[in-house]
C-alpha distance (Angstrom), angle and dihedral (degrees) to the residues before:
residue distance angle dihedral
X1 . . .
X2 3.82 . .
X3 3.83 122.6 .
X4 3.81 95.6 -101.5
X5 3.80 93.4 49.2
X6 3.80 90.5 47.3
X7 3.83 91.3 49.1
X8 3.80 91.0 50.1
X9 3.80 90.7 50.6
X10 3.79 91.4 43.0
X11 3.79 94.5 52.7
X12 3.80 92.9 45.2
X13 3.77 93.1 103.1
X14 3.76 144.9 -30.6
X15 3.80 91.0 -105.7
X16 3.80 90.2 63.3
X17 3.80 92.6 40.2
X18 3.80 95.3 49.9
X19 3.79 90.3 56.2
X20 3.80 93.1 52.9
X21 3.77 106.4 42.7
X22 3.75 149.6 -17.8
X23 3.78 118.8 -59.8
X24 3.77 136.8 170.3
X25 3.78 132.6 -162.2
X26 3.79 130.3 -133.3
X27 3.79 121.8 -130.7
X28 3.81 88.7 -90.8
X29 3.80 91.1 55.5
X30 3.83 94.6 -107.5
X31 3.79 118.8 141.2
X32 3.81 105.3 -103.6
X33 3.82 111.1 -179.3
X34 3.77 131.6 2.7
X35 3.80 136.3 -173.8
X36 3.78 122.2 -170.1
X37 3.80 122.7 -178.4
X38 3.80 110.0 -156.4
X39 3.78 112.1 176.2
X40 3.80 95.7 -37.1
X41 3.81 94.4 -42.6
X42 3.78 111.3 111.0
X43 3.82 114.0 -151.4
X44 3.81 116.1 -162.7
X45 3.78 131.3 -163.2
X46 3.80 115.5 -171.0
X47 3.76 143.0 170.4
X48 3.82 101.3 -128.2
X49 3.80 119.3 -125.7
X50 3.80 116.7 -109.3
X51 3.78 141.0 85.3
X52 3.82 115.1 -74.6
X53 3.80 93.6 -153.6
X54 3.80 105.8 130.7
X55 3.81 94.5 -100.2
X56 3.83 106.7 54.2
X57 3.80 114.4 94.1
X58 3.83 100.4 173.2
X59 3.81 123.1 85.3
X60 3.79 133.5 162.4
X61 3.79 136.7 -142.6
X62 3.79 128.0 -167.2
X63 3.78 116.8 -88.8
X64 2.96 147.4 -106.1
X65 3.76 105.6 55.9
X66 3.78 134.9 144.3
X67 3.80 108.3 -90.0
X68 3.79 111.7 -118.8
X69 3.80 94.6 23.0
X70 3.81 93.5 96.1
X71 3.79 125.3 118.0
X72 3.81 111.2 -168.8
X73 3.80 110.1 -160.1
X74 3.80 126.9 -170.7
X75 3.80 118.0 -174.9
X76 3.80 89.8 -19.6
X77 3.82 95.2 -51.1
X78 3.80 119.2 116.9
X79 3.80 108.8 -129.6
X80 3.81 123.5 -143.6
X81 3.79 121.0 -116.9
X82 3.82 113.8 -117.1
X83 3.83 91.5 10.2
X84 3.80 99.7 59.6
X85 3.81 101.5 12.3
X86 3.78 144.9 -4.9
X87 3.78 126.1 -136.0
X88 3.78 130.5 -155.1
X89 3.80 119.9 175.7
X90 3.80 102.8 -48.0
X91 3.83 97.4 -20.1
X92 3.81 122.2 99.8
X93 3.80 116.4 -167.0
X94 3.80 116.8 -168.6
X95 3.80 118.4 -146.1
X96 3.83 88.6 -142.1
X97 3.80 116.9 25.5
X98 3.79 116.3 -110.9
X99 3.81 112.7 -107.0
X100 3.79 121.9 -105.7
X101 3.80 107.8 -81.4
X102 3.81 96.2 19.7
X103 3.80 113.8 143.8
X104 3.80 112.8 -125.9
X105 3.81 126.8 -166.5
X106 3.77 132.0 169.8
X107 3.80 123.2 -160.5
X108 3.78 122.1 -167.8
X109 3.78 145.4 149.8
X110 3.79 111.6 -100.3
X111 3.79 125.9 -134.9
X112 3.77 91.3 -154.7
X113 3.77 146.2 -11.3
X114 3.81 114.7 -44.7
């Protein structure tokens, strides 16, 4: 199964996710962070750190991760690297700041335990 197909299956519902890895919920009941170990490959799904206030463009994710494995998702839409954002190490910089209240997620393959 390729990474995109696995991610689609993985994000299909909390019932599936809870059986595969460790997840936590925010106060609103949203899935916050997820780790799934699949045959030695550790998939991560995180809410990046940073203010979603309509003006902030800089967010961070935990490191280390495999460069190029990132999926940056805003309100369910997968953004495109270099068109919508840039990434360097653990810093994501959006070209246009996310709007206040937007829901941000970043999925990536981890190089180690986070």
